[in-house]
C-alpha positions, 0 to 999 in steps of 0.5 A, spaced: 492 470 524 496 473 519 502 478 519 503 483 514 510 486 513 511 492 509 518 494 506 521 499 501 519 506 504 524 511 504 526 518 501 525 520 494 525 526 490 519 529 487 518 525 480 521 519 483 519 512 484 518 507 490 516 500 490 513 498 497 512 490 498 507 487 503 509 480 505 504 476 508 505 470 513 500 465 509 497 465 503 493 471 500 488 468 496 483 468 501 484 475 504 480 479 500 481 485 498 488 487 500 490 494 499 494 500 502 492 505 506 496 512 508 496 517 513 500 523 513 501 527 519 495 531 522 491 527 517 486 522 517 488 515 514 486 514 507 485 508 502 490 508 497 489 502 493 486 495 493 486 488 490 482 482 490 481 476 486 482 474 481 486 481 480 481 486 480 484 493 482 481 500 485 485 506 486 483 513 490 483 519 485 489 522 487 493 516 485 490 514 479 495 513 473 501 514 478 500 508 483 499 501 481 498 495 486 499 488 484 500 481 487 505 475 487 501 469 490 506 465 490 510 469 494 504 471 498 506 479 497 502 485 495 506 491 491 505 498 490 509 501 485 509 509 486 511 513 480 511 521 479 511 522 486 509 528 489 511 532 496 503 530 498 504 523 497 509 523 504 506 519 509 506 512 513 504 507 508 500 501 511 498 494 508 492 491 510 488 485 509 481 483 509 478 490 508 471 492 509 469 499 509 474 503 513 476 497 517 481 491 516 482 484 519 490 485 518 495 491 518 502 491 517 506 496 522 507 501 516 513 504 512 515 511 511 515 514 505 518 521 504 518 525 498 522 531 498 528 535 494 
């Protein structure tokens, strides 16, 4: 079993930036892919970005050019750098591991991101 713990959420103004972190309880090398989902109130959960060995990334169209997913294998941590944030990015962001279609083997507890002036 793997525990995923997110951090880094908060309140930010439109146009601002945040970096989310997802710390895993063991090595992430064997967990492919890892990624981030988000869920806004009243909406379905949606996939934001993924990363898989040896570092290949994918992004949803609505975050391309603004968000960057990365990982630090030595720290067992996956990051989501979010720039040029918009109010519509407001959601609970979840870290996930072992993503396959719309399901994942492991989930974090979520971290709230609110973009508002």
